[in-house]
C-alpha positions in Angstrom: 14.9 -6.1 -15.3 14.0 -9.6 -16.3 10.5 -10.9 -16.6 11.2 -13.5 -13.9 12.3 -10.7 -11.4 9.3 -8.6 -12.4 6.8 -11.4 -12.1 8.3 -12.7 -8.7 8.2 -9.2 -7.1 5.1 -7.6 -8.5 2.6 -8.9 -6.0 4.8 -7.9 -3.2 5.2 -4.4 -4.6 1.5 -4.0 -5.0 0.9 -5.0 -1.4 3.6 -2.7 0.0 2.6 0.2 -2.2 -0.9 -0.1 -1.1 0.0 0.0 2.5 2.2 3.1 1.9 -0.7 4.9 0.2 -3.0 4.1 3.1 -0.6 5.5 5.5 -0.1 8.6 3.4 -3.8 9.1 3.4 -4.0 8.7 7.3 -0.9 10.8 7.9 -2.3 13.7 5.8 -5.6 13.6 7.4 -4.0 14.1 10.7 -1.6 16.7 9.5 -4.6 18.7 8.1 -6.0 18.9 11.5 -2.7 19.5 13.4 -0.3 21.2 10.9 2.4 21.6 13.4 2.6 17.9 14.5 6.0 16.8 13.2 5.3 13.2 13.8 2.5 13.0 11.1 4.8 15.0 8.6 7.7 12.5 9.1 5.3 9.5 8.6 4.0 11.2 5.5 7.3 12.0 4.0 8.8 8.5 4.9 5.9 6.7 3.0 6.1 8.9 -0.1 9.9 8.4 -0.2 9.6 4.7 0.3 7.0 4.3 -2.3 9.1 6.3 -4.8 12.0 3.9 -4.1 10.2 0.7 -4.5 8.5 1.9 -7.7 11.9 2.8 -9.0 13.1 -0.6 -8.5 10.1 -1.9 -10.4 10.6 0.8 -13.1 7.1 2.3 -12.6 8.3 5.6 -13.7 5.0 7.5 -13.7 4.5 6.6 -10.0 8.2 7.6 -9.3 7.7 11.1 -11.0 4.4 11.8 -9.1 6.1 10.9 -5.8 9.0 13.1 -6.5 6.6 16.1 -7.1 4.9 15.3 -3.8 8.1 15.3 -2.0 8.8 18.7 -3.4 5.4 19.9 -2.1 6.2 18.4 1.4 9.5 20.0 1.4 8.0 23.4 0.7 5.4 22.7 3.5 8.4 22.0 5.9 10.1 25.2 4.8 6.7 27.0 5.4 6.7 28.4 1.8 3.3 26.8 1.4 0.6 25.9 3.8 -0.9 22.3 4.1 -4.3 23.6 3.7 -3.5 25.2 0.3 -2.3 22.0 -1.1 -4.2 19.2 0.8 -6.7 18.7 -2.0 -4.1 18.3 -4.6 -2.1 15.8 -2.4 -5.2 13.8 -1.8 -6.0 13.7 -5.5 -2.3 12.5 -6.1 -2.8 9.7 -3.7 -6.0 8.7 -5.4 -4.2 8.7 -8.8 -1.5 6.4 -7.3 -4.0 4.0 -6.0 -5.8 4.0 -9.4 -2.4 3.3 -10.9 -1.8 0.2 -8.8 -5.2 -1.2 -9.8 -4.1 -0.9 -13.4 -0.9 -2.6 -12.7 -2.7 -5.4 -10.9 -4.7 -5.9 -14.1 -1.5 -6.2 -16.1 -2.2 -2.9 -17.6 0.1 0.3 -18.0 0.4 2.7 -15.0 -1.8 5.7 -15.2 0.0 8.9 -16.9 0.6 11.5 -14.1 1.9 14.3 -16.2 -1.2 16.6 -15.8 -1.2 16.0 -11.8 2.5 16.4 -11.8 2.2 19.8 -13.5 -0.7 20.9 -11.0 1.7 20.3 -8.1 4.5 22.2 -9.8 2.0 25.0 -10.4 1.2 25.1 -6.7 4.9 25.5 -6.0 5.5 28.3 -8.5 2.4 30.2 -7.3 3.3 30.0 -3.5 7.0 29.6 -3.2 8.9 32.9 -2.6 12.3 31.4 -2.3 14.0 28.4 -3.8 14.3 25.8 -0.9 16.9 22.9 -0.8 15.9 19.6 -1.9 15.4 17.0 0.8 18.2 14.4 0.9 16.7 11.0 -0.2 19.3 8.9 1.6 18.3 9.3 5.3 17.5 5.6 5.9 20.3 3.4 7.0 20.9 0.0 5.5 18.5 -2.8 6.4 19.9 -5.2 9.1 22.0 -7.9 7.5 20.4 -10.6 9.6 16.7 -9.4 10.1 14.4 -12.1 11.4 11.2 -12.9 9.1 8.3 -12.2 11.4 5.3 -12.7 8.9 4.5 -13.5 5.4 1.7 -12.7 2.9 -0.8 -15.6 2.3 -3.5 -15.4 -0.4 -6.9 -15.4 0.6 -7.7 -18.5 -1.6 -5.3 -20.6 0.4 -6.9 -19.7 3.7 -10.2 -20.6 2.1 -8.8 -23.9 1.2 -7.5 -24.6 4.5 -10.8 -23.7 6.2 -12.7 -26.2 3.8 -10.2 -28.9 4.6 -10.7 -28.3 8.4 -14.5 -28.6 7.9 -13.9 -32.1 6.2 -11.5 -33.1 9.0 -14.3 -32.3 11.5 -16.9 -34.4 9.6 -14.3 -37.3 9.4 -13.8 -37.1 13.3 -17.5 -37.2 13.9 -17.6 -40.4 11.8 -14.7 -41.8 13.9 -16.5 -40.9 16.9 -19.6 -43.0 15.9 -17.3 -45.8 14.8 -15.5 -45.8 18.2 -19.0 -46.3 20.0 -19.5 -49.6 18.0 -15.9 -50.9 18.3 -14.6 -51.5 21.8 -11.0 -51.0 21.4 -8.9 -48.9 23.9 -6.2 -48.0 21.4 -8.8 -46.9 18.8 -10.4 -44.7 21.6 -7.1 -43.1 22.6 -6.0 -42.4 19.1 -9.5 -40.8 18.1 -9.3 -38.7 21.3 -5.8 -37.5 20.3 -6.9 -36.8 16.8 -10.0 -34.9 18.1 -7.8 -32.6 20.1 -5.4 -32.0 17.2 -8.3 -31.2 14.8 -9.6 -28.7 17.3 -6.4 -27.0 17.6 -6.1 -26.8 13.7 -9.6 -25.4 13.4 -8.7 -22.6 16.1 -5.5 -21.7 14.5 -7.0 -21.3 11.1 -9.8 -19.2 12.2 -7.3 -17.0 14.2 -5.2 -16.6 11.0 -8.4 -15.6 9.1 -9.3 -12.8 11.6 -8.8 -9.2 10.3 -8.9 -6.1 12.6 -12.0 -4.0 11.8 -9.4 -1.0 11.6 -8.8 -2.5 8.0 -12.4 -1.2 7.3 -12.5 1.8 9.7 -9.2 3.4 8.2 -10.8 4.1 4.8 -13.7 6.3 6.3 -11.8 9.4 7.6 -10.8 10.4 4.1 -14.3 9.5 2.8 -15.9 11.6 5.4 -13.5 14.5 4.8 -14.3 14.6 1.1 -18.0 14.2 1.3 -18.4 16.8 4.1 -16.4 19.3 2.1 -18.2 18.5 -1.1 -21.6 19.4 0.6 -20.2 22.3 2.7 -20.8 20.5 6.1 -18.6 20.1 9.1 -18.3 16.6 10.3 -16.2 15.2 13.1 -15.8 11.4 12.6 -15.2 9.4 15.9 -13.9 5.8 15.5 -14.0 3.3 18.5 -13.2 -0.3 18.8 -11.1 -0.8 15.6 -8.9 -3.5 17.3 -11.9 -5.9 17.3 -11.1 -8.7 14.8 -13.5 -10.3 12.3 -13.3 -13.3 9.8 -11.9 -12.0 6.7 -15.0 -13.2 4.7 -17.2 -10.7 6.3 -14.7 -7.7 6.0 -15.5 -6.8 2.3 -19.2 -6.9 2.7 -19.1 -5.1 6.0 -17.1 -2.3 4.5 -19.4 -1.7 1.7 -22.4 -1.7 4.1 -20.8 0.7 6.6 -19.8 3.0 3.7 -23.4 3.2 2.5 -24.6 4.2 6.1 -22.0 6.8 6.4 -22.6 8.4 3.1 -26.3 8.2 3.8 -25.7 10.0 7.2 -23.6 12.8 5.6 -26.0 13.2 2.7 -29.4 13.0 4.5 -28.9 12.8 8.3 -26.6 15.8 9.0 -27.8 19.2 8.5 -25.8 22.0 6.8 -23.7 24.3 9.1 -26.4 27.2 8.7 -29.3 24.7 9.5 -27.4 23.5 12.6 -26.7 26.9 13.9 -30.5 27.8 13.4 -31.4 24.9 15.5 -28.9 25.8 18.3 -26.5 23.0 17.6 -22.9 23.0 17.2 -21.8 23.9 13.7 -19.7 20.6 13.5 -21.8 17.5 13.5 -20.6 14.2 15.2 -20.5 11.0 13.3 -19.7 8.0 15.5 -18.6 4.5 14.1 -18.2 2.3 17.1 -17.5 -1.5 17.3 -18.1 -3.7 20.5 -17.7 -7.4 21.1 -20.2 -9.5 22.9 -19.4 -13.2 23.0 -19.5 -14.6 19.5 -20.9 -11.4 18.0 -19.6 -7.9 17.0 -22.1 -5.0 17.4 -21.4 -2.0 15.2 -23.1 1.4 15.7 -23.3 4.1 13.1 -24.9 7.3 14.7 -25.1 10.9 13.8 -26.5 13.8 15.8 -28.3 15.2 12.7 -32.0 15.8 11.9 -33.3 12.4 12.7 -36.0 10.4 10.8 -39.2 12.2 10.1 -41.6 9.4 11.0 -44.7 11.3 9.6 -43.1 11.7 6.1 -42.0 8.1 6.2 -45.4 6.8 7.2 -47.0 8.9 4.6 -44.7 7.4 1.8 -45.0 4.0 3.2 -48.8 4.0 3.2 -48.8 5.3 -0.5 -46.7 2.3 -1.4 -48.7 -0.2 0.6 -45.6 -1.2 2.7 -47.6 -0.2 5.9 -51.1 -0.2 7.0 -52.7 2.6 9.0 -52.0 2.8 12.6 -48.6 1.1 12.5 -46.5 1.7 15.6 -43.3 3.8 15.6 -40.9 0.8 15.4 -42.6 -0.6 12.3 -42.6 2.8 10.7 -38.8 3.2 11.3 -38.2 -0.4 10.0 -40.0 0.5 6.8 -37.0 2.5 5.6 -35.5 -1.0 4.9 -38.0 -2.0 2.6 -37.2 0.2 -0.4 -39.1 3.5 0.4 -37.4 7.0 -0.1 -38.6 10.3 1.3 -35.9 12.3 -0.7 -37.3 14.2 -3.7 -34.0 14.5 -5.3 -31.5 11.7 -6.1 -28.0 12.5 -5.2 -24.7 10.9 -6.4 -23.8 10.2 -2.7 -26.7 8.0 -1.2 -30.3 7.4 -0.7 -32.4 6.3 2.1 -34.6 4.1 -0.2 -33.3 1.0 -2.2 -29.8 1.4 -0.7 -31.1 0.6 2.9 -32.9 -2.4 1.6 -29.7 -3.6 0.1 -27.8 -2.9 3.4 -30.3 -5.1 5.3 -30.0 -8.0 2.8 -26.2 -7.9 3.1 -26.2 -8.0 6.9 -28.6 -10.9 7.0 -26.7 -12.7 4.4 -23.8 -12.6 7.0 -26.0 -14.0 9.7 -26.5 -10.5 11.2 -29.2 -8.1 12.1 -29.7 -4.5 11.7 -32.2 -2.1 13.5 -32.7 1.7 13.6 -33.4 4.2 16.3 -34.0 7.8 15.8 -35.2 11.1 17.6 -36.4 14.0 15.4 -34.0 16.9 15.7 -31.3 14.8 17.6 -30.0 12.1 15.3 -30.2 8.6 14.0 -28.5 5.4 15.1 -28.2 2.2 13.3 -27.1 -0.8 15.2 -25.6 -3.9 13.5 -24.9 -7.3 15.0 -22.9 -9.9 13.1 -21.0 -13.1 14.1 -17.4 -12.8 14.7 -16.4 -15.9 12.6 -17.4 -19.0 10.8 -17.9 -20.6 14.3 -17.3 -24.0 15.5 -19.5 -24.7 18.6 -20.6 -27.6 20.6 -24.2 -28.5 20.4 -26.6 -31.0 21.8 -28.4 -32.9 19.2 -32.2 -33.6 20.0 -34.9 -35.5 18.0 -38.4 -34.5 17.4 -40.5 -37.1 15.4 -38.0 -38.0 12.6 -36.2 -34.8 12.6 -32.8 -34.0 14.3 -32.1 -30.4 15.6 -29.2 -28.9 17.5 -29.1 -26.7 20.6 -25.9 -24.8 21.4 -24.3 -26.1 24.5 -23.5 -22.7 26.0 -27.3 -22.0 26.2 -28.2 -25.3 28.1 -28.6 -25.1 32.0 -29.7 -28.5 32.6 -31.4 -31.8 31.2 -34.5 -33.0 33.0 -37.0 -36.0 32.5 -40.4 -35.0 33.8 -43.7 -36.8 34.1 -46.4 -35.7 31.8 -48.7 -34.8 34.6 -45.9 -32.4 36.2 -46.3 -30.2 33.0 -48.9 -27.8 34.4 -51.1 -25.5 32.4 -51.0 -21.8 33.7 -52.7 -18.6 32.4 -50.7 -17.9 29.2 -48.2 -20.9 29.2 -47.4 -24.3 30.5 -44.7 -24.7 33.1 -43.0 -27.2 35.5 -41.9 -26.5 39.1 -38.3 -27.5 39.7 -36.1 -26.7 42.7 -35.8 -23.0 42.8 -38.9 -21.9 40.9 -41.2 -22.3 38.0 -39.8 -22.8 34.4 -42.1 -22.2 31.4 -42.0 -25.0 28.8 -43.0 -25.5 25.2 -43.3 -28.6 23.0 -40.9 -28.1 20.0 -43.1 -30.7 18.1 -46.1 -28.4 18.2 -43.9 -25.2 17.5 -42.5 -26.7 14.4 -45.9 -28.4 13.3 -44.4 -32.0 13.4 -46.0 -35.1 14.7 -44.8 -36.5 18.1 -45.8 -39.3 20.2 -47.4 -39.1 23.8 -45.2 -40.2 26.4 -45.4 -40.8 30.2 -42.1 -39.0 30.8 -40.7 -36.1 28.5 -37.1 -35.2 28.1 -36.9 -31.3 28.7 -33.8 -29.2 27.7 -33.8 -26.1 30.1 -32.0 -23.2 28.4 -31.1 -19.8 29.8 -30.9 -16.4 28.4 -29.8 -13.9 31.0 -32.1 -14.3 33.9 -34.8 -15.9 31.8 -35.1 -19.8 31.6 -37.2 -22.0 29.3 -37.9 -25.7 29.1 -37.8 -27.2 25.6 -39.9 -30.5 25.4 -38.2 -33.1 23.0 -38.7 -36.6 22.0 -35.1 -37.9 22.4 -31.9 -36.4 23.6 -28.9 -37.6 21.5 -25.2 -36.8 21.7 -23.1 -33.7 22.0 -20.7 -32.8 19.2 -18.6 -30.0 17.8 -20.0 -28.5 14.4 -19.2 -25.9 11.9 -22.0 -23.4 11.7 -23.2 -23.0 7.9 -25.5 -20.2 6.9 -29.1 -20.9 6.2 -30.6 -20.9 2.7 -33.0 -18.0 1.9 -36.1 -20.2 2.4 -35.1 -21.6 5.9 -33.8 -18.1 6.9 -37.6 -17.0 6.8 -38.2 -19.1 9.8 -36.7 -17.1 12.7 -36.5 -20.1 15.1 -33.1 -21.3 13.3 -29.8 -19.4 13.5 -27.7 -21.7 11.3 -27.2 -25.3 10.0 -24.5 -27.9 10.6 -23.2 -31.0 8.7 -23.2 -34.2 10.8 -21.2 -37.4 10.3 -24.0 -39.1 8.3 -23.8 -36.3 5.8 -27.2 -35.0 7.1 -27.7 -31.2 7.5 -29.4 -30.3 10.8 -30.8 -26.9 11.9 -29.5 -25.0 14.9 -32.2 -23.4 17.1 -32.1 -19.6 17.7 -32.3 -19.1 21.4 -32.7 -15.4 21.1 -35.8 -15.7 18.9 -37.3 -18.5 20.9 -37.2 -16.2 24.0 -38.3 -13.1 22.1 -41.2 -15.1 20.7 -42.4 -16.1 24.2 -42.5 -12.6 25.4 -44.2 -11.2 22.3 -46.8 -13.9 21.2 -49.5 -15.9 22.8 -48.6 -18.9 20.7 -47.0 -20.4 23.7 -50.3 -21.0 25.4 -51.9 -22.8 22.4 -48.6 -24.6 21.3 -47.9 -26.2 24.6 -51.1 -28.0 25.0 -50.0 -31.8 25.7 
């Protein structure tokens, strides 16, 4: 094999090989549960055989040798001279070695020596085989179609990132052209800018669609993890996966996978009881661990729940008080949330997980993705973690407003109507100010007071009426500006501490403006009395 051939096909081999090993793990997981289901056996055998074939082309002889030994084990399973349960652990170990070999090859290192594991598989055969069985033919697949149509290609992530950055630059240029069009009265320029704008919107949409990855990409790695961890701790765990077809921006996938992996390890290590403990508590011996994804508009909600022992709030409160994380008399929700602040009630450190510093890191990762996490728990019945993260690097349409010398943005999909109201029509009620408009009363707040910036007194105030569910709120501003499409950027760590903002956006002038977080504005109105004092005109 020439170096040119090897270099040209190495990346393709690594991708295909990784896909086959992933399918091998999934098929064996299913086969272990339903040993007589021939579909999973055929899928497993086909993946092993194909991996052996493509590895032989690339002259990765250690992979070929191990795959051949795996095929012999599978042949013995098919002929019922060895049971799947007797050799499942050794097969999973073989798949792990194959994956590790791919990682070494990707680093331009030699593949891992498979002699010891091959001998382990041969030993299993010699111990369990009673009769010699025929070797499975390796030539069952027909030739590839001579004129197969190319349906898809592999694209490096770096190229997608570059395309995304270029599309953001196009959007900023389009905003500048929109501003220029307003100063130059030229019909041809107007038509050209409008057409360009539509094309740029289409480009951004399609780039984002290409960047989307199914959550199954993450979910598929967990059945094997749960199986191994449960067996290691002598626990019975049934993992239920839901919503794997929902898609996320690929930039979120790796971070989310690591986070969910920690929560799952945490549940098995600390949340789920041993089989004996569950039976003494009149529970089913097999625990249920649920990983569920649902979509709500621009967000994905992910639930990780178990029916284990639940959080011991008394123990958590005691530890948190000793570490000065809580003050005496803290409400239950605050006690539960303290597990994200670095405390741990576990006396012994394990190699699997911990409820202390690990959960603090989980919260930081989720918030770095623009998301939130909360926990609910009932002692003796289980624990639920709820994660909410954005679907993608969103392009949204916003209304720009001005307060004093500062420009802010309000998402258009939250706006119900724009009003101009005389100052005397803003009435002070018991806990807040309000206006009466058409079908009822609308609470209002002056954003200038809320953000502690100076604002001039006016006879007539522009008001942006926003809606969240059935609730409405009037935001008093100094000036209403234009509407534009923007790419949401994450907030810096300092700005993120101010919960009134959900992100930032770059406008044509090169200035970065903050986007108001409607959820927090409404939540603050319900929880705090600041609306009474902040709304005084």
